[in-house]
C-alpha positions in Angstrom: -54.5 -30.1 34.6 -54.7 -29.4 38.3 -58.1 -27.8 38.0 -59.6 -30.9 36.6 -61.5 -31.8 39.8 -63.1 -28.3 39.8 -64.8 -29.0 36.5 -67.4 -31.8 36.8 -69.3 -32.6 33.6 -72.3 -34.8 33.2 -73.5 -36.7 30.1 -75.4 -34.4 27.7 -78.6 -35.4 25.9 -77.5 -36.8 22.5 -80.7 -36.6 20.6 -81.3 -34.4 17.6 -84.0 -31.7 17.6 -87.4 -33.2 16.9 -88.0 -30.5 14.3 -85.3 -32.0 12.0 -85.8 -35.7 12.5 -85.3 -38.3 11.0 -81.6 -37.7 10.6 -79.8 -38.3 7.4 -77.4 -41.3 6.8 -74.5 -38.7 6.2 -74.6 -37.8 9.9 -71.1 -37.5 11.4 -70.4 -38.7 15.0 -67.2 -37.6 16.6 -66.1 -39.7 19.6 -64.9 -38.4 22.9 -61.5 -40.4 22.9 -58.9 -38.0 24.4 -61.6 -35.5 25.3 -63.2 -34.1 28.4 -66.8 -33.6 27.1 -70.3 -33.2 28.6 -72.9 -30.9 30.1 -72.1 -28.2 32.5 -73.7 -25.0 33.8 -72.5 -21.3 33.6 -73.5 -18.5 36.0 -75.0 -15.8 33.8 -77.2 -12.9 34.7 -78.2 -14.4 38.0 -79.1 -17.8 36.6 -77.3 -21.1 35.8 -77.2 -21.5 32.0 -76.8 -25.1 30.7 -73.9 -25.5 28.2 -72.0 -28.3 26.4 -68.2 -28.3 26.7 -65.6 -30.2 24.9 -61.8 -29.9 25.3 -58.7 -32.1 25.1 -58.4 -34.3 28.2 -54.7 -33.6 28.6 -53.1 -30.2 28.0 -50.6 -27.8 29.5 -51.0 -24.1 29.9 -54.3 -22.6 28.7 -56.5 -23.6 25.7 -57.7 -21.3 23.0 -61.5 -20.8 23.4 -64.2 -21.2 20.7 -67.8 -20.1 21.5 -70.1 -22.3 19.4 -73.5 -20.7 18.8 -76.4 -23.0 18.1 -78.7 -23.3 15.1 -82.4 -22.5 15.9 -82.6 -26.1 17.1 -80.6 -25.5 20.2 -77.6 -27.4 21.5 -78.6 -30.7 20.1 -76.4 -33.5 18.9 -75.0 -31.8 15.8 -73.8 -28.7 17.8 -72.3 -31.0 20.5 -70.5 -32.9 17.7 -69.1 -29.6 16.3 -67.7 -28.9 19.8 -66.0 -32.3 19.8 -64.5 -31.8 16.4 -63.0 -28.5 17.5 -61.7 -30.1 20.7 -60.0 -32.6 18.6 -58.2 -29.6 17.0 -56.9 -28.4 20.4 -59.6 -25.9 21.3 -61.9 -25.5 24.4 -65.2 -25.4 22.6 -68.3 -24.4 24.5 -71.9 -24.1 23.4 -74.3 -22.4 25.8 -78.1 -23.1 25.7 -79.0 -19.6 24.7 -82.8 -20.1 24.8 -83.0 -21.6 28.2 -84.9 -18.7 29.8 -87.6 -18.7 27.0 -88.0 -22.5 26.6 -86.7 -25.7 25.2 -86.4 -26.2 21.4 -86.8 -29.9 21.9 -90.5 -29.2 22.7 -91.3 -28.3 19.1 -91.7 -30.7 16.1 -92.3 -28.0 13.5 -89.6 -25.5 12.4 -92.2 -22.7 11.9 -93.7 -23.2 15.4 -90.2 -23.3 16.9 -89.3 -20.0 15.4 -92.6 -18.2 16.2 -93.0 -19.4 19.7 -89.5 -19.6 20.9 -86.6 -18.3 18.8 -88.3 -15.0 18.0 -88.7 -14.2 21.7 -85.0 -14.4 22.5 -83.4 -10.9 22.8 -80.1 -10.3 21.1 -78.8 -8.4 24.0 -79.5 -11.3 26.3 -77.7 -13.6 24.0 -74.6 -11.3 23.7 -74.4 -11.0 27.5 -74.7 -14.8 27.9 -71.8 -15.2 25.5 -69.8 -12.7 27.5 -70.4 -14.7 30.6 -69.6 -18.0 28.8 -66.2 -16.5 27.7 -65.4 -15.4 31.2 -66.4 -18.8 32.6 -64.1 -20.6 30.1 -61.2 -18.3 31.1 -61.7 -19.5 34.7 -61.7 -23.2 33.7 -58.5 -23.6 31.6 -59.3 -21.3 28.7 -57.1 -18.4 27.4 -59.3 -15.3 27.0 -56.6 -13.7 24.8 -57.3 -16.4 22.3 -61.1 -16.2 21.9 -62.9 -17.1 18.8 -66.6 -17.7 17.9 -68.4 -19.7 15.3 -72.1 -20.1 14.7 -74.6 -21.8 12.3 -77.8 -20.3 10.8 -79.3 -18.4 13.8 -75.9 -18.6 15.3 -74.2 -17.3 12.2 -76.1 -14.1 12.6 -75.2 -13.9 16.2 -71.5 -14.4 15.3 -71.6 -11.2 13.2 -73.2 -9.3 16.0 -70.8 -10.6 18.6 -67.8 -9.6 16.5 -69.2 -6.0 16.8 -69.8 -6.4 20.5 -66.8 -7.9 22.2 -63.5 -6.2 21.7 -61.6 -9.1 23.2 -62.7 -11.4 20.3 -59.9 -12.4 18.0 -62.0 -13.8 15.1 -65.4 -15.1 14.1 -66.7 -17.5 11.5 -70.4 -17.2 10.6 -72.0 -20.1 8.7 -75.1 -19.0 6.6 -76.2 -16.4 9.1 -78.9 -13.9 8.1 -77.4 -10.5 7.2 -80.3 -8.2 6.7 -83.8 -8.0 8.0 -86.5 -6.1 9.9 -85.6 -4.5 13.2 -87.7 -5.7 16.2 -87.7 -5.2 19.9 -85.7 -8.4 20.4 -83.5 -7.8 17.3 -82.9 -4.0 17.1 -80.1 -4.3 14.5 -78.9 -6.8 11.8 -75.3 -7.6 10.8 -75.4 -5.1 7.9 -76.2 -2.4 10.5 -73.2 -3.4 12.6 -70.6 -3.7 9.8 -68.8 -0.4 10.8 -68.6 -1.6 14.4 -66.8 -4.9 13.7 -63.9 -5.2 16.2 -62.8 -8.6 15.0 -62.1 -10.2 11.6 -65.1 -12.3 10.4 -65.3 -15.0 7.8 -68.8 -15.6 6.4 -69.6 -18.9 4.7 -72.7 -19.0 2.5 -74.5 -21.0 -0.2 -75.6 -19.5 -3.5 -78.7 -21.8 -3.5 -79.8 -20.6 -0.1 -83.3 -19.3 -0.7 -83.5 -17.8 2.8 -80.4 -15.6 2.3 -80.6 -14.2 -1.2 -77.4 -13.3 -3.0 -78.4 -9.6 -3.2 -78.3 -9.5 0.6 -74.8 -11.0 0.7 -73.7 -8.3 -1.8 -75.3 -5.7 0.4 -73.2 -6.9 3.3 -70.1 -7.0 1.2 -70.7 -3.3 0.3 -71.2 -2.5 4.0 -67.9 -4.2 4.9 -66.0 -2.4 2.2 -67.5 1.0 3.2 -66.5 0.4 6.8 -63.0 -0.8 5.8 -63.7 -3.8 8.1 -61.6 -7.0 8.1 -64.2 -9.5 6.8 -64.5 -12.0 4.0 -67.5 -13.7 2.6 -67.2 -17.0 0.6 -70.2 -18.2 -1.4 -70.4 -21.9 -2.6 -72.2 -22.0 -5.9 -73.9 -25.4 -5.5 -74.6 -25.2 -1.8 -77.8 -24.2 -0.1 -78.8 -23.3 3.5 -77.4 -25.4 6.3 -74.8 -27.1 4.0 -72.7 -28.0 7.0 -75.6 -29.8 8.7 -74.6 -33.4 7.9 -77.7 -34.7 9.6 -80.0 -33.0 7.1 -80.7 -33.4 3.4 -79.2 -29.9 2.8 -75.7 -31.2 3.6 -73.2 -30.5 0.9 -70.1 -32.5 1.8 -67.6 -30.7 -0.4 -68.7 -27.2 0.7 -68.8 -28.3 4.3 -65.3 -29.7 4.2 -63.9 -26.7 2.5 -65.7 -24.3 4.9 -64.4 -26.3 7.9 -60.8 -26.0 6.7 -61.2 -22.3 5.9 -62.5 -21.8 9.5 -59.6 -23.5 11.0 -57.1 -21.5 8.9 -59.0 -18.3 9.7 -58.6 -18.9 13.5 -54.9 -19.6 13.0 -54.4 -16.5 10.8 -56.0 -14.2 13.3 -54.4 -15.6 16.5 -57.1 -17.7 18.1 -54.6 -20.5 17.9 
């Protein structure tokens, strides 16, 4: 790639978020062999937003782009690893640090405190705009904006649904256990169920039946909203999985559901033209 010298990456922090340590023995680590991977910055709304990028080291033409949206814990090692896994599949995968204006999730050791003092203060509109800038930046650095996808986990799963109703350039989104209904606030004026009729891109939702934070009745409410809107979306529920079943570094990891969900995601992106 002739633009290689224009994209200088630096080593990204590889630690897991303090709020979820110690990590489980099931933790997966994907190497960087054959990849160009590391930390970069993206101009967004007048500031330089940190981000983690992974893509094949050698390629011709332009790469399909996947925006990877963090859990509440930020772009820590697990999200970086997801980017590397996608890069091994031939994607340019990029995860922007979407809380960087409000604070650093690595400063918190308790999930409740992290959510109350940081996550809840991040406006949805800011996030959606930062993702737009990320997609634009990726298109300037070897990515194909006509093959744009998004995937997100937990907090990022909710954002995935919202982004599919926000950016008409998006080809497809895959939301992992993202909240579907909830109260409206100044920072979160709408929830995915409120935006079902506005979905511009197909969405695959991956959920666990044992997830106490996302009750099955809320999933059914979203399904009804999707049907009423005649939207292209599908929700898969794994009977024995709980919340964060793809988080291999946590006790909630459910290997069978995670593997099936990962393959469904890859197939979904192919089906709807991301790759």
